[in-house]
N, C-alpha and C positions, 0 to 999 in steps of 0.2 A: 627363346629357338637363337642358340648362342655357336657360331661357330668360328672359325682361324681362317683369316684371309691374307692371302700372303703378297707383300710389295717389290714389284722390281727393286732394288739399287740401281743406285745412279756408278756409269761409271768414273774408274776417279782416275783415271788417263786418256789426255786425246787419243782418239780411234777414230775410224769409222770403215764401217762395212755397208755392203747392199743389206747382209740380211735385220743387223742391229742399227743401221742408223742411226746411231748416236753421237753427237761430238759436242764433248768438253774443254770449256776454257777454264785454265788458270791464270794465275799471273806469274808471270817472267821472276825467277831466281834474284836476288838482291845484287849478285855480282851483272847477271844478264843484262838489268832495268841499268842501273848507273853503266856498265858498258856502251849502253847505247845512249851515254849523253844525258838523260834523265840525274837530276840533281838530288842528292838527298834531302832528307825533311831536316828542319834543326832541332827535332826531337830526339833524332837517332843519325848520326853521319854514316857508319856502317851496316847502319840493319835496318835502311828505307830507300826508297825514291818516291817522286812526284812524277806523276806520266802526263805531258803537257797535254793541255784542253785540245779535243779534238783529233785528237793521236786515235789510227786505228789497231784496235789489239789485233783484232784477229777476222779474214775475212775469207770466207768461202764459196764454192757455188750455193748454199744455203741462207749465208745470214753473215752481217758486216758488223762486228763490234767493235765502240769504241766507246771514248768518255768525251763528254763534253765541256766539261771543266774540268780546271788543275784535280790531278787527285792521287793521293797518297798510298802509296804501299809498303806495308811494314813485313818484314822478315822476324820480330821480334813483337815480344808482351800477346801473342798469340792468346785468345782463351783454350784453343781447343790446340796445341803445338802438335801434338802426337798426329792427330787425322789432317789440319790443316797449316803448315806451319807458315804462309804468308796471307794475306789479307788486304783489300782495299778498304783503308777508314772512311766510312761507309754515312752519310746524312745531307740534309737540308734543312732547310728553312722551316718546312709543311712540319704542322703540326701531326698530332696522332690521332685517329680515332674519335674525334669531333665533329665529324660532315665537314671539317672545312676542304679536305682532300678533294671534295665538289667542284672546286676553284677551280677555274681553267687557267693553264698551262701556258704562257704563250712561248717560252723557251727557259730554256734551263739556267740561265745566268740571272734569272730573275728569282729562284729557289735556292741557289746556291748558297753554301756554309762554307766560310771560311774553315781550311784547312781537312775538309771533307769531299768524298769523290761520287762521281754519278756514272751510270751507264746507258749511254743508246745502243740499244737494237734496230740495225735496218735488216727487216724480214726478203730476202727474195725469194723464199717458199714457204708456203704455210708450213705449221708445225707447233711442237710445246717446247717452252722453257723449262727447267727444273732449279733452282735458284737456292744454294745453302748458305747459311748467313747465320751469324748469332745478334742478340741486343742486348746480353747478359739478363740481366735481373728488373730491365727499364721498362717501363710501359712504349713500348716503340711499335711504327707501323710500316712495311711495304707497301708500297706503291706502285702498281704499273700502269702509267700513263700511257694510252695511243694517240700518238701525233694526227694533228688532224694533214686531209690532203688540201694542196691549193683550192682546190672546189670550197672543200668545208668551209677555209676561213672563210671566202667569197663571199659566203652565207651564214658568217657570222658565229659558226662551229667552230672551236677552238681544240676539239678531241674529249677523250672522256676516258673516265679510268675502269680498266677492264678483271684489275683486280687489290683488294685490298686486305692484308694481314694482318693483324695487332697481336701483340703478345706481349707479357710480362715472362714468361717465364723465362727459367735458365735454359741453354743447350745449346747446341747446332737443330736450326730451323729448316725446313725444307719444303718451299712453295711452289708449284706449279703451274700452269697456264698458257692457254693459247697464242700464236702468234699467223697473221694472215700477210701471204704474198706482198710485197711491195706498198706494205706500211711501218710506219715508224716507232717505236718503243722509248719510255723513257724509264731506268728502273732507280725508284729514288725508297729513301731511309728516312724515315720522320726524326728529328731533331740530332741528335750528336751520339758519336760513340762506337756506331755498330760498326759489324767488322763482315762484310762479304769476301765467301770463299772460294767459291768456281760457281760456273753455269751450266750448263748440259743441254743442248737441241736434239729433241728428235725429231728426225723427219716421219713422214707419214709414209707406210709401205706400200710401195706402188701398186701390188695386187689387191689389198683389203683397202686401203684408206685410213686404216687405224695407228695409231701411233705405236711403232716398237719397243719391246720390252723383254727385257733379259738378266742375267747374272743372279748374286745369289741374293734370298727372302729373309725377309724381318716378319715375325708375325704378330697381328691387330688381334683384340678380339672382335669379332663382330654380331652384329642383329640384323638378321632379314626377316621379311615379313612372310606370315603364315603362308602356305599352297592353297590353293583354291578347296582342293579335296578337304581339309584338314579344317579351314574355317566354316565351312558349312555345314562337316561336323559338329563343330563344336559352337552352331547354331546362328552364323553368321549369314543376315539374307544374302541371296542372290542380285548381283547387279542387273538393270535391267537391259545395258546393255547388251548382254547374251554370255556373255563371259565376264569371271571375277567374284567379287563380291562387296559388299558394302562394309566398308572401317566405320564404322562410330564415332563420334566427335567423344573426345575425353579417356579413347581410351588408351590402357598402357600396352604399350608395345614391350618395354623389356624394361626390368626392374633389377638392379644385380649392386656388387657392391663398389662399382664404378661409375655406376648413373642409371638415371631414369628417364626411359623415351616415351613422350605421350604422344598420341595421333589428338590434334588441336581440335578439326573440323570430320565433321561427316565427309567421307572421299570413297573412291575406288581403288582397290587394289585387283591388279590383275593377273595372270599366268604370262610369262617370257614369251610365248608364241604368239599371243594376240597383240595386234600391230605396234610391232617393234621393226627397226632397222638395224639393232647392232647384233652381229651373228653369236659374241661369245657371252652374251646375256642370259643364255640356257644354265650359266654354274648358278644364277639364283632362283629361288624358288617362285617367287611373286616379284611386283613391283608398285608401290604406289602412285601415284595420278599426282602429280607433283605439283604446284603452280598458286598464283594467286594474282589479285590485282594491281601487282605494283607493277612499272615497265622496267626497262632495261637499266636504268640511269636514276636507281630512287634518290632521293635528298632529304624526306623527311624522316622524321623521330618514327616510331611504331608504339601508339600505345596499345592495342591492344590487337589479335589477331582475327577479330570479328571484323574490324576494319577494312583488312586486306581482304576476306573470303572473296573464292571463286568457288563456285557451284561446283561439286565431284571433285573438287582436288584438295589434298592434303598438307597441312606444315605440321612439324614437328616441333615439341618440347624437348630440351634437352636439357635435365639438370644434376650437375656435375657433383659426385661425390669426394671425387675425386680427382686433382691436378692433373693434366696430359692433354693428350695429342688426339684429335677424332680428326677421319679419313670418312668422306664420302663417298660411295658408288652410284655414279644416276647416265643417266644420258637424256639428250635437251633435240634429237636426232636432226642437226643440221640446220635448228631454229636459232634465228639470235635469243638468247637467254641467260640469264645471269639467275645463278646461285648464290641468295643471301645468307650472311649469320649472321642474326641480330644478337648482340647480349641485351639481356632486362635489366634497367636500372633496379639499384636497391631500394628498400621504400627509404633509406636517407636520401641517396641520389633524386628519387624520384621527388619527397619532400623540399628539393630544392630547384627542382623545374630542369632535373637530367635523366631521362628517359631510359638513356644506355646509348648502345654506340653498335658503330657495324665492326665484325670481326672479321668480314669475311666478303667479298663482294667479285666471285668469281664470272665474267661475261665469255662467255664461246659461241660461235656458228659453227663449231668440227660439228659432223659424225664422229661419236665414240662414246665408249666409257671413260667420262671425266672424274679422274679424285683428286681434288682439291683439299688438303688438311688444314688445319687450324687448332690452336689452343685453346683447352677450357680451363677456368681457374673453380677448385673447390667451392661450392657453395653458391655458385652463381649459377643461372639458365639461360639459357639461348634459345631464338625460334631459329630453325631451317626450314627458308622459304625460297620457293622457286617464281622466277618472274611469269607472268605469261600464262601458258596453259599448252597441258600435253607432254610434259615434262615426267620423264618414268626414273623414281626415285630405287634403289633396289639393294643396298647397305651402310649401316652407317658402324664404322669401326672405332674400338679406345684404346693407345695406348695408355700403360701408366706412365714410362718413360718417354721423352723425346727419340724416338727411331730417326736414325740420319739416314734412312733409303730412303730414294727419288719414290716420287708419290706419278710417275705418269701413268699408271694402271694397276688394274689387281689381276694379278696371275691367273688363279684357281681358288676354290674355296673348299675346305679340309673341316673333317669336323674334328671337336679337339681332343679326340682320344690319340687322333691320329697327325695331328698337326706337327710339321717339322719346327719343334720347339727343344727337343733334345738334340741335337748337336754340337753341345760343348762350347760352344761359344761363348766368351765371356763377355758382359761390359759394366764399367762403372754405372754406380750410382745415378749418374746425370745420361743412361743411355751411349755412351760411347763405346766401339768395339776396341776390345784392348784385347784380343788375342785369346788362345787356349790353353797356354800353360801356366796355370797354379801359381806353378813356383817362380813364376818371375815380375807378381804382383808385387805391388808395394801395399803398405798399409793401408786399410779403407775396408769398405761396404764396396760388395762387386751383386752381380744377379748371371747365373748361371742355368741354363735351361728351366727358364722361368722363376729359380728361386734365389732369393739372397744369401749371401753368406760373406764371412766376413775375415780378413786377415792380421795377423795384429804382431 
């Protein structure tokens, strides 16, 4: 059951309105930065500046954005200059994807790396942040750490990670996470040499409480769960709870050129009208009852899903046949829950005592449909796991290229035959939008209307 679902693109210029309620933060130009008295970096006297530690970059009714350490910004050498001419040179002493990211962070200075920046967000209202960045072809992690309140520190709790997204794929990556009013967050990149381009805050719609979405869309190919009617007609058992059906362990959900999806544990699948709190989930025929024995701050390796199983709740295995980007669509109903994606270790890694690592840790206690994204590598297997109980997994999408649109939510679902892929938009082979005029393209490979073509 393959469909295409459309992602709302991020705003590309600072703006705010009651309808969209999106606010984008980008870096000042080199001229403006140096006019503020920010000194140029020694690597490029006329193409850079250093934002001094504790400088406030932006402040409005929704959030305050600052840098907790000296943070260099460059207007030269951008990997994606046409799209993002400016970037913060972004990194830290944190390692990537090795469970070390569960270490407590007492302050930004303790993990600072020379010549690399960091961002602090003080949320005045709850909302959602979407961040665009590149890590080249390096294995790197993007972490979001919620700093503790004074009361938490007095009780020996020094905060925790609300997101970890790890990749070694080239391209512009877009990760999203929720922020809570009156909390402070550090945006941290592991290691060195990363490029942070822009950040977008989306305020909840005051009438619905859901995050606003807007603007043009990009296609992903998506797999949803069969409807109850179709499942029962194909021999699945009705669930004892009165609605929905039983999805047996090891059932293949989808097997296509991109990936194989398998339900690993016997669980319930239910219609969207049953026990739901998200109005727009009627776009989906069903949801998997999604959860595990994991809590919200799991640190341990996952040896097998049997060890973390929860009755009536599913865990999904994704075996990637191609490298690409996966986006999930789920709801956790306002409960404190985490969506984990665990990359399963290769046999060679397991033989050396490495059982894999987390590539996504997306925590939320906000109602609504959440859509975190992560990268997958061909030939690797990933477990998609919800913490606790009662979560609703609606859809799993795949894109062969790194689409740079925002991941604040899913606009709607359309069949492949009518999906908006014949729009004449042209992309480079790494997923960057380059326009609609073929005559203006340089030599290389491009994608238009879902098909590759070459300019010689």
